[in-house]
All heavy atoms as a GROMACS GRO file, in nm:
protein
  604
    1MET      N    1  -4.914   2.345  -6.475
    1MET     CA    2  -5.026   2.304  -6.393
    1MET      C    3  -5.017   2.379  -6.260
    1MET      O    4  -4.912   2.389  -6.199
    1MET     CB    5  -5.021   2.152  -6.369
    1MET     CG    6  -5.125   2.108  -6.271
    1MET     SD    7  -5.148   1.929  -6.249
    1MET     CE    8  -4.986   1.866  -6.231
    2ALA      N    9  -5.128   2.427  -6.211
    2ALA     CA   10  -5.137   2.497  -6.083
    2ALA      C   11  -5.183   2.401  -5.974
    2ALA      O   12  -5.253   2.304  -6.000
    2ALA     CB   13  -5.235   2.613  -6.094
    3THR      N   14  -5.142   2.430  -5.852
    3THR     CA   15  -5.182   2.349  -5.738
    3THR      C   16  -5.250   2.438  -5.636
    3THR      O   17  -5.201   2.546  -5.605
    3THR     CB   18  -5.058   2.283  -5.673
    3THR    OG1   19  -4.993   2.203  -5.771
    3THR    CG2   20  -5.097   2.197  -5.555
    4ILE      N   21  -5.360   2.391  -5.582
    4ILE     CA   22  -5.433   2.462  -5.477
    4ILE      C   23  -5.434   2.373  -5.354
    4ILE      O   24  -5.467   2.255  -5.363
    4ILE     CB   25  -5.578   2.495  -5.520
    4ILE    CG1   26  -5.577   2.587  -5.642
    4ILE    CG2   27  -5.654   2.557  -5.405
    4ILE    CD1   28  -5.714   2.610  -5.702
    5VAL      N   29  -5.397   2.430  -5.240
    5VAL     CA   30  -5.395   2.354  -5.115
    5VAL      C   31  -5.508   2.403  -5.026
    5VAL      O   32  -5.521   2.522  -5.001
    5VAL     CB   33  -5.260   2.371  -5.042
    5VAL    CG1   34  -5.261   2.298  -4.909
    5VAL    CG2   35  -5.145   2.325  -5.130
    6LEU      N   36  -5.591   2.310  -4.983
    6LEU     CA   37  -5.701   2.343  -4.892
    6LEU      C   38  -5.673   2.274  -4.758
    6LEU      O   39  -5.647   2.155  -4.754
    6LEU     CB   40  -5.834   2.291  -4.947
    6LEU     CG   41  -5.878   2.342  -5.084
    6LEU    CD1   42  -6.000   2.265  -5.131
    6LEU    CD2   43  -5.908   2.490  -5.077
    7ASN      N   44  -5.680   2.348  -4.650
    7ASN     CA   45  -5.668   2.290  -4.517
    7ASN      C   46  -5.808   2.272  -4.461
    7ASN      O   47  -5.882   2.368  -4.446
    7ASN     CB   48  -5.585   2.380  -4.425
    7ASN     CG   49  -5.441   2.384  -4.466
    7ASN    OD1   50  -5.381   2.283  -4.496
    7ASN    ND2   51  -5.385   2.504  -4.471
    8VAL      N   52  -5.844   2.149  -4.431
    8VAL     CA   53  -5.977   2.118  -4.380
    8VAL      C   54  -5.961   2.060  -4.240
    8VAL      O   55  -5.927   1.942  -4.224
    8VAL     CB   56  -6.051   2.018  -4.472
    8VAL    CG1   57  -6.191   1.991  -4.422
    8VAL    CG2   58  -6.054   2.070  -4.615
    9PRO      N   59  -5.982   2.140  -4.135
    9PRO     CA   60  -5.960   2.092  -4.000
    9PRO      C   61  -6.062   1.987  -3.953
    9PRO      O   62  -6.030   1.905  -3.868
    9PRO     CB   63  -5.969   2.217  -3.913
    9PRO     CG   64  -6.036   2.320  -3.995
    9PRO     CD   65  -6.018   2.281  -4.138
   10ASP      N   66  -6.180   1.987  -4.011
   10ASP     CA   67  -6.283   1.891  -3.972
   10ASP      C   68  -6.271   1.768  -4.061
   10ASP      O   69  -6.309   1.769  -4.178
   10ASP     CB   70  -6.422   1.954  -3.985
   10ASP     CG   71  -6.534   1.866  -3.933
   10ASP    OD1   72  -6.510   1.746  -3.907
   10ASP    OD2   73  -6.647   1.917  -3.919
   11GLU      N   74  -6.216   1.660  -4.005
   11GLU     CA   75  -6.191   1.538  -4.082
   11GLU      C   76  -6.317   1.482  -4.148
   11GLU      O   77  -6.311   1.423  -4.255
   11GLU     CB   78  -6.129   1.433  -3.987
   11GLU     CG   79  -6.083   1.307  -4.056
   11GLU     CD   80  -5.959   1.326  -4.142
   11GLU    OE1   81  -5.879   1.415  -4.114
   11GLU    OE2   82  -5.946   1.250  -4.240
   12SER      N   83  -6.433   1.504  -4.088
   12SER     CA   84  -6.557   1.450  -4.144
   12SER      C   85  -6.597   1.520  -4.275
   12SER      O   86  -6.679   1.467  -4.350
   12SER     CB   87  -6.671   1.462  -4.042
   12SER     OG   88  -6.702   1.598  -4.017
   13LEU      N   89  -6.541   1.635  -4.303
   13LEU     CA   90  -6.574   1.708  -4.426
   13LEU      C   91  -6.480   1.678  -4.542
   13LEU      O   92  -6.508   1.718  -4.655
   13LEU     CB   93  -6.574   1.858  -4.399
   13LEU     CG   94  -6.676   1.910  -4.298
   13LEU    CD1   95  -6.657   2.058  -4.276
   13LEU    CD2   96  -6.817   1.881  -4.348
   14VAL      N   97  -6.371   1.610  -4.517
   14VAL     CA   98  -6.270   1.589  -4.621
   14VAL      C   99  -6.326   1.519  -4.743
   14VAL      O  100  -6.303   1.562  -4.856
   14VAL     CB  101  -6.149   1.510  -4.563
   14VAL    CG1  102  -6.051   1.471  -4.673
   14VAL    CG2  103  -6.077   1.594  -4.458
   15SER      N  104  -6.402   1.414  -4.725
   15SER     CA  105  -6.454   1.340  -4.841
   15SER      C  106  -6.552   1.427  -4.921
   15SER      O  107  -6.554   1.421  -5.044
   15SER     CB  108  -6.521   1.210  -4.798
   15SER     OG  109  -6.631   1.236  -4.715
   16LYS      N  110  -6.632   1.508  -4.853
   16LYS     CA  111  -6.726   1.595  -4.924
   16LYS      C  112  -6.653   1.702  -5.005
   16LYS      O  113  -6.687   1.729  -5.120
   16LYS     CB  114  -6.821   1.662  -4.825
   16LYS     CG  115  -6.918   1.565  -4.761
   16LYS     CD  116  -7.006   1.634  -4.660
   16LYS     CE  117  -7.095   1.531  -4.589
   16LYS     NZ  118  -7.179   1.589  -4.486
   17VAL      N  119  -6.549   1.760  -4.945
   17VAL     CA  120  -6.470   1.862  -5.015
   17VAL      C  121  -6.402   1.798  -5.136
   17VAL      O  122  -6.398   1.858  -5.244
   17VAL     CB  123  -6.367   1.927  -4.920
   17VAL    CG1  124  -6.272   2.016  -4.996
   17VAL    CG2  125  -6.436   2.005  -4.809
   18LYS      N  126  -6.353   1.677  -5.120
   18LYS     CA  127  -6.288   1.606  -5.231
   18LYS      C  128  -6.387   1.584  -5.345
   18LYS      O  129  -6.354   1.607  -5.462
   18LYS     CB  130  -6.234   1.473  -5.180
   18LYS     CG  131  -6.155   1.396  -5.283
   18LYS     CD  132  -6.097   1.268  -5.223
   18LYS     CE  133  -6.024   1.189  -5.330
   18LYS     NZ  134  -5.968   1.065  -5.276
   19GLN      N  135  -6.509   1.539  -5.314
   19GLN     CA  136  -6.611   1.516  -5.417
   19GLN      C  137  -6.645   1.646  -5.490
   19GLN      O  138  -6.658   1.648  -5.612
   19GLN     CB  139  -6.737   1.460  -5.354
   19GLN     CG  140  -6.724   1.316  -5.307
   19GLN     CD  141  -6.847   1.270  -5.230
   19GLN    OE1  142  -6.931   1.350  -5.191
   19GLN    NE2  143  -6.855   1.140  -5.206
   20ILE      N  144  -6.659   1.755  -5.414
   20ILE     CA  145  -6.693   1.884  -5.475
   20ILE      C  146  -6.582   1.930  -5.568
   20ILE      O  147  -6.608   1.978  -5.679
   20ILE     CB  148  -6.722   1.989  -5.365
   20ILE    CG1  149  -6.851   1.954  -5.292
   20ILE    CG2  150  -6.728   2.129  -5.422
   20ILE    CD1  151  -6.874   2.031  -5.165
   21CYS      N  152  -6.458   1.914  -5.524
   21CYS     CA  153  -6.344   1.956  -5.608
   21CYS      C  154  -6.338   1.877  -5.738
   21CYS      O  155  -6.304   1.932  -5.843
   21CYS     CB  156  -6.214   1.941  -5.531
   21CYS     SG  157  -6.194   2.062  -5.398
   22LYS      N  158  -6.372   1.749  -5.733
   22LYS     CA  159  -6.371   1.666  -5.853
   22LYS      C  160  -6.474   1.712  -5.955
   22LYS      O  161  -6.458   1.692  -6.076
   22LYS     CB  162  -6.398   1.519  -5.817
   22LYS     CG  163  -6.281   1.449  -5.756
   22LYS     CD  164  -6.316   1.303  -5.727
   22LYS     CE  165  -6.200   1.227  -5.669
   22LYS     NZ  166  -6.233   1.088  -5.639
   23MET      N  167  -6.582   1.775  -5.908
   23MET     CA  168  -6.687   1.820  -5.998
   23MET      C  169  -6.651   1.950  -6.070
   23MET      O  170  -6.716   1.988  -6.166
   23MET     CB  171  -6.818   1.840  -5.921
   23MET     CG  172  -6.879   1.709  -5.873
   23MET     SD  173  -7.045   1.727  -5.805
   23MET     CE  174  -7.019   1.830  -5.664
   24LEU      N  175  -6.549   2.020  -6.025
   24LEU     CA  176  -6.511   2.147  -6.087
   24LEU      C  177  -6.450   2.123  -6.224
   24LEU      O  178  -6.368   2.034  -6.243
   24LEU     CB  179  -6.411   2.222  -5.998
   24LEU     CG  180  -6.462   2.266  -5.862
   24LEU    CD1  181  -6.348   2.322  -5.777
   24LEU    CD2  182  -6.570   2.373  -5.878
   25GLN      N  183  -6.490   2.206  -6.318
   25GLN     CA  184  -6.440   2.195  -6.454
   25GLN      C  185  -6.290   2.223  -6.457
   25GLN      O  186  -6.243   2.320  -6.397
   25GLN     CB  187  -6.514   2.294  -6.545
   25GLN     CG  188  -6.472   2.286  -6.689
   25GLN     CD  189  -6.547   2.387  -6.775
   25GLN    OE1  190  -6.631   2.461  -6.725
   25GLN    NE2  191  -6.517   2.390  -6.902
   26GLY      N  192  -6.213   2.137  -6.522
   26GLY     CA  193  -6.070   2.157  -6.535
   26GLY      C  194  -5.987   2.086  -6.428
   26GLY      O  195  -5.865   2.078  -6.440
   27VAL      N  196  -6.051   2.035  -6.325
   27VAL     CA  197  -5.977   1.963  -6.221
   27VAL      C  198  -5.950   1.821  -6.271
   27VAL      O  199  -6.042   1.747  -6.304
   27VAL     CB  200  -6.056   1.961  -6.087
   27VAL    CG1  201  -5.985   1.874  -5.985
   27VAL    CG2  202  -6.075   2.102  -6.035
   28THR      N  203  -5.823   1.785  -6.276
   28THR     CA  204  -5.786   1.653  -6.328
   28THR      C  205  -5.762   1.550  -6.218
   28THR      O  206  -5.777   1.430  -6.241
   28THR     CB  207  -5.660   1.662  -6.415
   28THR    OG1  208  -5.555   1.720  -6.337
   28THR    CG2  209  -5.686   1.747  -6.538
   29SER      N  210  -5.725   1.595  -6.100
   29SER     CA  211  -5.705   1.499  -5.990
   29SER      C  212  -5.719   1.572  -5.856
   29SER      O  213  -5.694   1.691  -5.845
   29SER     CB  214  -5.568   1.431  -5.999
   29SER     OG  215  -5.466   1.524  -5.972
   30VAL      N  216  -5.757   1.496  -5.756
   30VAL     CA  217  -5.770   1.548  -5.619
   30VAL      C  218  -5.697   1.450  -5.529
   30VAL      O  219  -5.724   1.330  -5.531
   30VAL     CB  220  -5.918   1.560  -5.577
   30VAL    CG1  221  -5.927   1.610  -5.434
   30VAL    CG2  222  -5.993   1.654  -5.671
   31LYS      N  223  -5.603   1.502  -5.450
   31LYS     CA  224  -5.523   1.418  -5.363
   31LYS      C  225  -5.540   1.465  -5.219
   31LYS      O  226  -5.534   1.584  -5.191
   31LYS     CB  227  -5.376   1.429  -5.404
   31LYS     CG  228  -5.281   1.344  -5.325
   31LYS     CD  229  -5.139   1.363  -5.377
   31LYS     CE  230  -5.042   1.286  -5.292
   31LYS     NZ  231  -4.903   1.307  -5.336
   32VAL      N  232  -5.560   1.370  -5.129
   32VAL     CA  233  -5.576   1.402  -4.987
   32VAL      C  234  -5.450   1.357  -4.914
   32VAL      O  235  -5.410   1.242  -4.926
   32VAL     CB  236  -5.700   1.333  -4.927
   32VAL    CG1  237  -5.708   1.358  -4.777
   32VAL    CG2  238  -5.826   1.382  -4.996
   33GLU      N  239  -5.389   1.450  -4.841
   33GLU     CA  240  -5.273   1.417  -4.758
   33GLU      C  241  -5.309   1.447  -4.614
   33GLU      O  242  -5.351   1.557  -4.582
   33GLU     CB  243  -5.152   1.500  -4.801
   33GLU     CG  244  -5.095   1.463  -4.935
   33GLU     CD  245  -4.970   1.541  -4.970
   33GLU    OE1  246  -4.910   1.602  -4.878
   33GLU    OE2  247  -4.934   1.543  -5.087
   34ARG      N  248  -5.293   1.348  -4.531
   34ARG     CA  249  -5.319   1.367  -4.388
   34ARG      C  250  -5.187   1.386  -4.317
   34ARG      O  251  -5.086   1.326  -4.355
   34ARG     CB  252  -5.395   1.247  -4.333
   34ARG     CG  253  -5.538   1.244  -4.384
   34ARG     CD  254  -5.617   1.128  -4.330
   34ARG     NE  255  -5.759   1.139  -4.359
   34ARG     CZ  256  -5.815   1.118  -4.477
   34ARG    NH1  257  -5.741   1.085  -4.579
   34ARG    NH2  258  -5.945   1.129  -4.493
   35PRO      N  259  -5.187   1.469  -4.211
   35PRO     CA  260  -5.062   1.490  -4.138
   35PRO      C  261  -5.013   1.359  -4.074
   35PRO      O  262  -5.095   1.278  -4.031
   35PRO     CB  263  -5.098   1.593  -4.030
   35PRO     CG  264  -5.246   1.603  -4.029
   35PRO     CD  265  -5.298   1.545  -4.155
   36LYS      N  266  -4.883   1.343  -4.074
   36LYS     CA  267  -4.826   1.223  -4.013
   36LYS      C  268  -4.837   1.233  -3.862
   36LYS      O  269  -4.816   1.338  -3.804
   36LYS     CB  270  -4.681   1.208  -4.054
   36LYS     CG  271  -4.665   1.183  -4.202
   36LYS     CD  272  -4.521   1.172  -4.242
   36LYS     CE  273  -4.516   1.146  -4.393
   36LYS     NZ  274  -4.388   1.170  -4.449
   37LYS      N  275  -4.872   1.121  -3.801
   37LYS     CA  276  -4.884   1.118  -3.656
   37LYS      C  277  -4.744   1.114  -3.595
   37LYS      O  278  -4.659   1.036  -3.637
   37LYS     CB  279  -4.965   0.997  -3.611
   37LYS     CG  280  -5.110   1.006  -3.652
   37LYS     CD  281  -5.190   0.890  -3.597
   37LYS     CE  282  -5.335   0.904  -3.641
   37LYS     NZ  283  -5.418   0.796  -3.591
   38VAL      N  284  -4.725   1.198  -3.496
   38VAL     CA  285  -4.597   1.205  -3.427
   38VAL      C  286  -4.604   1.116  -3.304
   38VAL      O  287  -4.695   1.129  -3.222
   38VAL     CB  288  -4.563   1.350  -3.386
   38VAL    CG1  289  -4.435   1.356  -3.308
   38VAL    CG2  290  -4.559   1.440  -3.508
   39LYS      N  291  -4.509   1.029  -3.293
   39LYS     CA  292  -4.504   0.938  -3.179
   39LYS      C  293  -4.463   1.017  -3.055
   39LYS      O  294  -4.359   1.083  -3.054
   39LYS     CB  295  -4.403   0.826  -3.206
   39LYS     CG  296  -4.389   0.726  -3.096
   39LYS     CD  297  -4.284   0.623  -3.131
   39LYS     CE  298  -4.244   0.543  -3.011
   39LYS     NZ  299  -4.130   0.455  -3.039
   40GLU      N  300  -4.546   1.009  -2.952
   40GLU     CA  301  -4.513   1.079  -2.828
   40GLU      C  302  -4.409   0.998  -2.752
   40GLU      O  303  -4.417   0.877  -2.742
   40GLU     CB  304  -4.638   1.100  -2.743
   40GLU     CG  305  -4.729   1.206  -2.800
   40GLU     CD  306  -4.836   1.249  -2.701
   40GLU    OE1  307  -4.810   1.248  -2.580
   40GLU    OE2  308  -4.945   1.281  -2.747
   41GLU      N  309  -4.312   1.072  -2.698
   41GLU     CA  310  -4.203   1.008  -2.628
   41GLU      C  311  -4.211   1.041  -2.479
   41GLU      O  312  -4.241   1.154  -2.442
   41GLU     CB  313  -4.072   1.061  -2.687
   41GLU     CG  314  -3.949   1.002  -2.629
   41GLU     CD  315  -3.822   1.055  -2.694
   41GLU    OE1  316  -3.829   1.158  -2.763
   41GLU    OE2  317  -3.718   0.994  -2.676
   42ASP      N  318  -4.182   0.945  -2.396
   42ASP     CA  319  -4.177   0.968  -2.252
   42ASP      C  320  -4.047   1.041  -2.223
   42ASP      O  321  -3.938   0.985  -2.232
   42ASP     CB  322  -4.182   0.834  -2.177
   42ASP     CG  323  -4.181   0.852  -2.027
   42ASP    OD1  324  -4.182   0.968  -1.979
   42ASP    OD2  325  -4.180   0.750  -1.956
   43ILE      N  326  -4.059   1.170  -2.190
   43ILE     CA  327  -3.942   1.254  -2.172
   43ILE      C  328  -3.849   1.203  -2.062
   43ILE      O  329  -3.728   1.222  -2.067
   43ILE     CB  330  -3.982   1.401  -2.147
   43ILE    CG1  331  -3.861   1.492  -2.158
   43ILE    CG2  332  -4.048   1.417  -2.012
   43ILE    CD1  333  -3.893   1.638  -2.162
   44THR      N  334  -3.906   1.136  -1.962
   44THR     CA  335  -3.823   1.087  -1.851
   44THR      C  336  -3.728   0.976  -1.894
   44THR      O  337  -3.635   0.941  -1.822
   44THR     CB  338  -3.909   1.038  -1.733
   44THR    OG1  339  -3.989   0.927  -1.777
   44THR    CG2  340  -3.999   1.148  -1.681
   45LYS      N  341  -3.749   0.920  -2.013
   45LYS     CA  342  -3.663   0.814  -2.064
   45LYS      C  343  -3.551   0.867  -2.152
   45LYS      O  344  -3.462   0.792  -2.192
   45LYS     CB  345  -3.746   0.712  -2.143
   45LYS     CG  346  -3.864   0.656  -2.070
   45LYS     CD  347  -3.830   0.529  -1.998
   45LYS     CE  348  -3.952   0.460  -1.947
   45LYS     NZ  349  -3.974   0.473  -1.807
   46THR      N  350  -3.552   0.995  -2.183
   46THR     CA  351  -3.452   1.051  -2.273
   46THR      C  352  -3.320   1.075  -2.201
   46THR      O  353  -3.316   1.099  -2.081
   46THR     CB  354  -3.500   1.184  -2.335
   46THR    OG1  355  -3.517   1.279  -2.230
   46THR    CG2  356  -3.629   1.166  -2.413
   47LYS      N  357  -3.213   1.073  -2.277
   47LYS     CA  358  -3.080   1.094  -2.221
   47LYS      C  359  -3.067   1.234  -2.163
   47LYS      O  360  -3.009   1.252  -2.055
   47LYS     CB  361  -2.974   1.072  -2.330
   47LYS     CG  362  -2.833   1.083  -2.279
   47LYS     CD  363  -2.731   1.054  -2.387
   47LYS     CE  364  -2.592   1.067  -2.329
   47LYS     NZ  365  -2.489   1.045  -2.429
   48GLY      N  366  -3.121   1.333  -2.231
   48GLY     CA  367  -3.113   1.470  -2.184
   48GLY      C  368  -3.180   1.488  -2.048
   48GLY      O  369  -3.128   1.557  -1.959
   49TYR      N  370  -3.294   1.425  -2.030
   49TYR     CA  371  -3.365   1.433  -1.902
   49TYR      C  372  -3.283   1.366  -1.792
   49TYR      O  373  -3.267   1.421  -1.682
   49TYR     CB  374  -3.502   1.366  -1.914
   49TYR     CG  375  -3.583   1.371  -1.786
   49TYR    CD1  376  -3.662   1.481  -1.757
   49TYR    CD2  377  -3.580   1.267  -1.694
   49TYR    CE1  378  -3.737   1.488  -1.641
   49TYR    CE2  379  -3.654   1.272  -1.577
   49TYR     CZ  380  -3.732   1.383  -1.551
   49TYR     OH  381  -3.805   1.389  -1.435
   50GLN      N  382  -3.229   1.249  -1.822
   50GLN     CA  383  -3.147   1.178  -1.724
   50GLN      C  384  -3.025   1.260  -1.684
   50GLN      O  385  -2.990   1.268  -1.566
   50GLN     CB  386  -3.102   1.041  -1.780
   50GLN     CG  387  -3.216   0.947  -1.813
   50GLN     CD  388  -3.297   0.907  -1.691
   50GLN    OE1  389  -3.247   0.901  -1.580
   50GLN    NE2  390  -3.426   0.883  -1.711
   51GLU      N  391  -2.962   1.326  -1.781
   51GLU     CA  392  -2.846   1.409  -1.751
   51GLU      C  393  -2.885   1.529  -1.665
   51GLU      O  394  -2.812   1.567  -1.573
   51GLU     CB  395  -2.780   1.456  -1.881
   51GLU     CG  396  -2.710   1.345  -1.955
   51GLU     CD  397  -2.661   1.388  -2.092
   51GLU    OE1  398  -2.698   1.499  -2.139
   51GLU    OE2  399  -2.585   1.311  -2.153
   52ALA      N  400  -3.000   1.588  -1.694
   52ALA     CA  401  -3.048   1.701  -1.615
   52ALA      C  402  -3.075   1.660  -1.471
   52ALA      O  403  -3.040   1.734  -1.377
   52ALA     CB  404  -3.173   1.761  -1.679
   53MET      N  405  -3.136   1.545  -1.453
   53MET     CA  406  -3.162   1.496  -1.317
   53MET      C  407  -3.032   1.469  -1.242
   53MET      O  408  -3.019   1.497  -1.123
   53MET     CB  409  -3.248   1.370  -1.320
   53MET     CG  410  -3.391   1.391  -1.369
   53MET     SD  411  -3.484   1.502  -1.261
   53MET     CE  412  -3.487   1.650  -1.359
   54GLU      N  413  -2.933   1.418  -1.315
   54GLU     CA  414  -2.802   1.394  -1.254
   54GLU      C  415  -2.738   1.526  -1.211
   54GLU      O  416  -2.678   1.536  -1.103
   54GLU     CB  417  -2.711   1.321  -1.353
   54GLU     CG  418  -2.575   1.285  -1.298
   54GLU     CD  419  -2.490   1.213  -1.401
   54GLU    OE1  420  -2.541   1.122  -1.469
   54GLU    OE2  421  -2.371   1.249  -1.412
   55ASP      N  422  -2.750   1.628  -1.295
   55ASP     CA  423  -2.697   1.760  -1.260
   55ASP      C  424  -2.760   1.813  -1.132
   55ASP      O  425  -2.692   1.868  -1.046
   55ASP     CB  426  -2.722   1.860  -1.375
   55ASP     CG  427  -2.629   1.837  -1.493
   55ASP    OD1  428  -2.526   1.769  -1.476
   55ASP    OD2  429  -2.662   1.886  -1.603
   56ILE      N  430  -2.890   1.794  -1.118
   56ILE     CA  431  -2.961   1.840  -0.997
   56ILE      C  432  -2.910   1.763  -0.876
   56ILE      O  433  -2.877   1.823  -0.773
   56ILE     CB  434  -3.113   1.823  -1.013
   56ILE    CG1  435  -3.166   1.922  -1.118
   56ILE    CG2  436  -3.184   1.843  -0.880
   56ILE    CD1  437  -3.310   1.899  -1.159
   57GLU      N  438  -2.900   1.631  -0.888
   57GLU     CA  439  -2.856   1.548  -0.776
   57GLU      C  440  -2.714   1.581  -0.731
   57GLU      O  441  -2.684   1.577  -0.611
   57GLU     CB  442  -2.864   1.400  -0.815
   57GLU     CG  443  -3.005   1.347  -0.828
   57GLU     CD  444  -3.011   1.207  -0.887
   57GLU    OE1  445  -2.906   1.140  -0.896
   57GLU    OE2  446  -3.122   1.165  -0.924
   58LEU      N  447  -2.628   1.616  -0.826
   58LEU     CA  448  -2.488   1.644  -0.793
   58LEU      C  449  -2.464   1.792  -0.765
   58LEU      O  450  -2.349   1.833  -0.747
   58LEU     CB  451  -2.398   1.596  -0.907
   58LEU     CG  452  -2.401   1.445  -0.932
   58LEU    CD1  453  -2.318   1.408  -1.053
   58LEU    CD2  454  -2.353   1.369  -0.808
   59GLY      N  455  -2.570   1.872  -0.761
   59GLY     CA  456  -2.556   2.013  -0.726
   59GLY      C  457  -2.495   2.100  -0.833
   59GLY      O  458  -2.437   2.205  -0.804
   60ARG      N  459  -2.505   2.059  -0.957
   60ARG     CA  460  -2.448   2.137  -1.068
   60ARG      C  461  -2.551   2.231  -1.130
   60ARG      O  462  -2.548   2.260  -1.249
   60ARG     CB  463  -2.394   2.042  -1.176
   60ARG     CG  464  -2.279   1.957  -1.127
   60ARG     CD  465  -2.216   1.878  -1.239
   60ARG     NE  466  -2.309   1.780  -1.294
   60ARG     CZ  467  -2.278   1.654  -1.324
   60ARG    NH1  468  -2.155   1.610  -1.303
   60ARG    NH2  469  -2.367   1.573  -1.374
   61VAL      N  470  -2.642   2.280  -1.046
   61VAL     CA  471  -2.748   2.370  -1.092
   61VAL      C  472  -2.744   2.495  -1.005
   61VAL      O  473  -2.734   2.486  -0.883
   61VAL     CB  474  -2.887   2.303  -1.082
   61VAL    CG1  475  -2.996   2.399  -1.125
   61VAL    CG2  476  -2.891   2.177  -1.166
   62THR      N  477  -2.749   2.611  -1.068
   62THR     CA  478  -2.751   2.737  -0.994
   62THR      C  479  -2.887   2.802  -1.015
   62THR      O  480  -2.936   2.808  -1.127
   62THR     CB  481  -2.640   2.831  -1.044
   62THR    OG1  482  -2.516   2.762  -1.037
   62THR    CG2  483  -2.633   2.956  -0.962
   63GLN      N  484  -2.944   2.852  -0.906
   63GLN     CA  485  -3.074   2.917  -0.913
   63GLN      C  486  -3.059   3.065  -0.883
   63GLN      O  487  -2.981   3.103  -0.796
   63GLN     CB  488  -3.168   2.855  -0.809
   63GLN     CG  489  -3.294   2.804  -0.870
   63GLN     CD  490  -3.381   2.736  -0.765
   63GLN    OE1  491  -3.332   2.673  -0.673
   63GLN    NE2  492  -3.509   2.748  -0.781
   64TYR      N  493  -3.133   3.147  -0.955
   64TYR     CA  494  -3.132   3.292  -0.935
   64TYR      C  495  -3.276   3.337  -0.909
   64TYR      O  496  -3.369   3.281  -0.965
   64TYR     CB  497  -3.075   3.364  -1.056
   64TYR     CG  498  -2.930   3.328  -1.084
   64TYR    CD1  499  -2.898   3.229  -1.176
   64TYR    CD2  500  -2.827   3.391  -1.015
   64TYR    CE1  501  -2.766   3.195  -1.201
   64TYR    CE2  502  -2.695   3.357  -1.039
   64TYR     CZ  503  -2.665   3.259  -1.132
   64TYR     OH  504  -2.534   3.226  -1.155
   65ASP      N  505  -3.291   3.440  -0.828
   65ASP     CA  506  -3.424   3.492  -0.798
   65ASP      C  507  -3.481   3.571  -0.915
   65ASP      O  508  -3.602   3.581  -0.930
   65ASP     CB  509  -3.420   3.581  -0.672
   65ASP     CG  510  -3.392   3.501  -0.546
   65ASP    OD1  511  -3.434   3.383  -0.541
   65ASP    OD2  512  -3.330   3.555  -0.454
   66SER      N  513  -3.392   3.627  -0.997
   66SER     CA  514  -3.440   3.706  -1.111
   66SER      C  515  -3.334   3.708  -1.220
   66SER      O  516  -3.217   3.674  -1.195
   66SER     CB  517  -3.472   3.849  -1.067
   66SER     OG  518  -3.351   3.916  -1.032
   67LEU      N  519  -3.373   3.751  -1.336
   67LEU     CA  520  -3.280   3.765  -1.447
   67LEU      C  521  -3.177   3.873  -1.413
   67LEU      O  522  -3.059   3.861  -1.448
   67LEU     CB  523  -3.356   3.801  -1.574
   67LEU     CG  524  -3.275   3.810  -1.703
   67LEU    CD1  525  -3.203   3.679  -1.732
   67LEU    CD2  526  -3.364   3.849  -1.819
   68LYS      N  527  -3.221   3.973  -1.341
   68LYS     CA  528  -3.131   4.082  -1.300
   68LYS      C  529  -3.019   4.026  -1.212
   68LYS      O  530  -2.902   4.062  -1.228
   68LYS     CB  531  -3.211   4.188  -1.225
   68LYS     CG  532  -3.137   4.315  -1.199
   68LYS     CD  533  -3.230   4.418  -1.137
   68LYS     CE  534  -3.159   4.551  -1.120
   68LYS     NZ  535  -3.249   4.654  -1.066
   69ASP      N  536  -3.053   3.937  -1.119
   69ASP     CA  537  -2.952   3.874  -1.033
   69ASP      C  538  -2.854   3.790  -1.116
   69ASP      O  539  -2.734   3.787  -1.089
   69ASP     CB  540  -3.019   3.786  -0.928
   69ASP     CG  541  -3.092   3.865  -0.822
   69ASP    OD1  542  -3.068   3.988  -0.811
   69ASP    OD2  543  -3.176   3.805  -0.751
   70PHE      N  544  -2.906   3.721  -1.216
   70PHE     CA  545  -2.820   3.641  -1.304
   70PHE      C  546  -2.721   3.731  -1.376
   70PHE      O  547  -2.602   3.703  -1.381
   70PHE     CB  548  -2.904   3.563  -1.405
   70PHE     CG  549  -2.824   3.498  -1.514
   70PHE    CD1  550  -2.748   3.385  -1.488
   70PHE    CD2  551  -2.824   3.552  -1.643
   70PHE    CE1  552  -2.674   3.326  -1.589
   70PHE    CE2  553  -2.749   3.492  -1.743
   70PHE     CZ  554  -2.674   3.379  -1.716
   71TYR      N  555  -2.770   3.841  -1.435
   71TYR     CA  556  -2.682   3.935  -1.505
   71TYR      C  557  -2.576   3.990  -1.411
   71TYR      O  558  -2.459   4.004  -1.448
   71TYR     CB  559  -2.763   4.051  -1.564
   71TYR     CG  560  -2.842   4.013  -1.689
   71TYR    CD1  561  -2.956   4.086  -1.722
   71TYR    CD2  562  -2.803   3.911  -1.773
   71TYR    CE1  563  -3.030   4.053  -1.836
   71TYR    CE2  564  -2.875   3.879  -1.886
   71TYR     CZ  565  -2.988   3.951  -1.917
   71TYR     OH  566  -3.059   3.920  -2.030
   72LYS      N  567  -2.616   4.021  -1.291
   72LYS     CA  568  -2.522   4.076  -1.192
   72LYS      C  569  -2.412   3.973  -1.162
   72LYS      O  570  -2.294   4.007  -1.158
   72LYS     CB  571  -2.598   4.110  -1.063
   72LYS     CG  572  -2.517   4.184  -0.961
   72LYS     CD  573  -2.605   4.222  -0.842
   72LYS     CE  574  -2.526   4.299  -0.739
   72LYS     NZ  575  -2.611   4.336  -0.625
   73GLU      N  576  -2.449   3.849  -1.144
   73GLU     CA  577  -2.352   3.740  -1.117
   73GLU      C  578  -2.256   3.721  -1.234
   73GLU      O  579  -2.139   3.693  -1.216
   73GLU     CB  580  -2.428   3.611  -1.090
   73GLU     CG  581  -2.341   3.492  -1.065
   73GLU     CD  582  -2.279   3.489  -0.926
   73GLU    OE1  583  -2.331   3.555  -0.835
   73GLU    OE2  584  -2.178   3.419  -0.909
   74MET      N  585  -2.308   3.738  -1.357
   74MET     CA  586  -2.226   3.720  -1.477
   74MET      C  587  -2.143   3.844  -1.511
   74MET      O  588  -2.063   3.843  -1.602
   74MET     CB  589  -2.314   3.686  -1.598
   74MET     CG  590  -2.387   3.555  -1.588
   74MET     SD  591  -2.271   3.418  -1.585
   74MET     CE  592  -2.314   3.340  -1.434
   75GLY      N  593  -2.166   3.953  -1.437
   75GLY     CA  594  -2.092   4.077  -1.463
   75GLY      C  595  -2.141   4.152  -1.585
   75GLY      O  596  -2.067   4.225  -1.650
   76LEU      N  597  -2.266   4.137  -1.615
   76LEU     CA  598  -2.324   4.204  -1.733
   76LEU      C  599  -2.404   4.328  -1.693
   76LEU      O  600  -2.460   4.340  -1.593
   76LEU     CB  601  -2.415   4.108  -1.809
   76LEU     CG  602  -2.348   3.982  -1.861
   76LEU    CD1  603  -2.450   3.888  -1.918
   76LEU    CD2  604  -2.244   4.016  -1.963
   0.00000   0.00000   0.00000
């Protein structure tokens, strides 16, 4: 059995495309899969963000004016 995947960006057209596909000779089933919704996370609540803010507060951050300056400092 072959599988054909159609991406339909306009949600309002999905049911029409599904109906049309069902009318095609030889099509035995039509399945619609919608992308899973990703839960947005407040980045300021993450451990990584908190650690980064702590690094800034304690002066554990070095700033360079350019990548060239960074390379020079690292001896590269």
